[in-house]
N, C-alpha and C positions, 0 to 999 in steps of 0.2 A: 593407511590413509595419507595422501599427499596433497589434498586440496584443503583450502581454508573454508570449511563449512561453519559459518558463524552460528547459525540456529542450533545446529546439532551440537556444536561444542558447548555453547552457552547453556542449552537446556539439558545436556548431560545424555543425550541419545547417542552421541559418537564420543567413545573414550580412548580410542587409539590414535590421538592427535600429538602425543608427546614424542615429536622426532624433529630433526633438524629442518627438513623441508617445510613442514608446516610452520615451525617457528620463524623461519627466514621470511616466508610470505607474510605472516602476521607483522613482522617488524616493518617490511616493505610497505604494507598497507598503512601502518601508523605514520610512517615518514611521509607518505603521499597525502594523507589527511592533514598533516602538519603544514606541508607545502601549500596545499590548497587554502588553509585558513590564513596563512601568511600572505598569500596573493590577494585574498579578498580584502584583507586590511590595507594592503598597498593600494588597491583599486579605490577603496573608500576614502582614503586620505586625499584631499584636494591638492593638486599641484600647484605650488607657488610659482607665479610668473617670474621669469628671469629679468631682473632690472635692465633697462637700456643703459647704454654708455652714458647718456645724458643724465639719467637718474643716479647712476653710480657716482658720476662726477659732482652732481649737486649734494649728495649725501656726504662724500668725502670733504666737500668745502664746508658743510655745516659742522662736521667734526673738528675741522681745523679752526674755524671761527670760534666754536665753543672752547677748545683747548686755549686759544690766545686770550680770550675773555677771562677764563679762570686764572691764567698765569699773571694777567694784569691786575686781577682783583687784589685789594688790600684790606686787612682787618681794620675795623673802625668802630667807634663807640660814640654814644651820646647820652645826654640826660634828656628824657622825653618831657614834653609839655603837653599834658593831655587837654589842657584848656584851649590849646591852638585850634585853629579851625580845621586842620587836616594833619593830625599826628601821624608819624610813620606807621607803617602796617603792623610791625611786630608789637609796638607799644599798644595799639588798639586791640590786638589779639590777646595779649597778656592781661590788659585791663579787663577785658570781657571775661576771661577765665576767672579771674580773681573776684570780680563782681557777682558772677554767677554762683561761685562757690559760697561767698558770703550770704547770698540769698537762698542757699541750698536748693538751687535749680538744677537737679542731677542731670537732666537730659542735655542742656547746654554745656555742663561741665564735661560730660562724657564725650561730646562732639569735638572737644580739643584734644583727645587722646590719639597719639599716633599708633596706627596699625599697619603691620608690614604686609606687603603684597596688595593685589587687586581686590581680595575678598574684604567686604566691609560688614562689621556687625551692625544689627539693627539698632534703631534709636533706642528702643526699650532695653536691649541687653546692655547697651553702653550706659544707659541711665542707672541700671541696676548696679553695675560694676562701680560707677561713680559713688553711689550712695553708700555701697559697701565699704569703699575706700575712705570716704571723706565725712561720713556722718558722725563720727567720734571726734572730729577735729573741727571745732567751731571757729571759723574765721570772723573776728569782729572788726578789724580794720586792716588796711593795707596801703602800701606806696611803692611805686616803681621808682627806684633810685637811678638805674642806669641800664642801658642796652648795649650789649657787646656782640658785634658780628665777628666771629672767630674763623669762620670759613664761608664759602660762597653759599652754602645751604645750611649752616649751623650757627646758632647764636644763643646768648644767655641773657636773661634779664635778672639783674640784681634787685631784690625787693626787701621791703621790711614789712613783715606781716604779724599780726597778733592772733595766736591761735590757742584756744583754751587759757587765755589769760597770760601766756608767755609770749614775749617779743622776740621774733627771730630775724636775723639778718642773713639772708641766704640767696641762692640763685636758681632759676628754673632754666632747664635746657630745652631748646626748641629746634627742630629740624623742619626745613621746607620740603614738602613732598607734592607730587602731582596726583591726578585722579587714579593712577595705576599703583600708588604707594611707593614709587621710586623717588629718589632724591632729585629735588628740582632747584636750580640756582635762583638767585634773587630776581634775574631778568626773565625767567621762564614762568609760564602759567603754573600756578600751585597755591599752596597755603602753608602756614606755619601751623605745626602741630607739637604738642608737649610730648617729648619722647620718653623721659623718665617720669611718668605721671604718678607713680606710687608715692604717697606723702613721705614715707620714710626716707626717701632719696634727698628731700630738702628740709624736713623737719628733724634736722639732726641735733642732738644735745649741744654740740660744740657751736652750733649756730645761734644759740640763745644768748641774747644780750640783756635780757631782764626777765626774771623769774616771777610768776604770779604771786600775789601777796599772801593769799589764804587758801589756794587750792592744792597745795603740795605740788609734786613734780608734774610737769606737763605730760600729756599722753603722747608718746612718740613711738613709732614703728609697730603699731598694733594692728595695722590693717591686714586682711588676707592677702596672700600672694597673688600677683597679677603679673601680665606681661610687661606692663609698665615698671614694675619693680625688678624683674629679673633679667630683662634684656635691654642693653643699651647699644645701639648701632654706632660704631665708632665710624664717622664720616669725615672726610676732609673737606 
């Protein structure tokens, strides 16, 4: 037998197919099917339009302007006044996070968590994660001492917080991101998100400046593992 009789071979009615001719035809058929499938995939993929010369020049100019602004940017810091009519954006965001934590409003707390990429967790999922992370850490008072912008999209807020009776002087790390989860500079559309949001990152024993009087050692580092604990994007 020298022809590739699929039904006969598959159902066992033809048994003398074990020869080089039939094997070669079978491999050729397999390669043809693979080529056909690959061609179908290429046809289904939309063809991206080639940018015009003007569009390419505009894009190049945008990149150059962005590079120039980043090179001109300088680190800066300030002591925020939350009683002022319009406090700086990051001071407002940090104050909201701390106030929501103090009130145990877990959905708004979770809304401040930084997520990588364009995929966003549901409000309910973030609320559950925030509750799991923070419910054993009772925040009774807080104060924002200083805001430090260390890069065009990265900043720290120095805070003094009282958690489970212990007073901590520590800092929270924030990254500015856009709707796609990519880094966004201060002058671009975006929002500040808490990048290392697991409490063990900032409720460190060495950050304690006053111990609780009668409750023993404060609770630190007991929350379950989370992306906010294990992953810290290093961004310039």
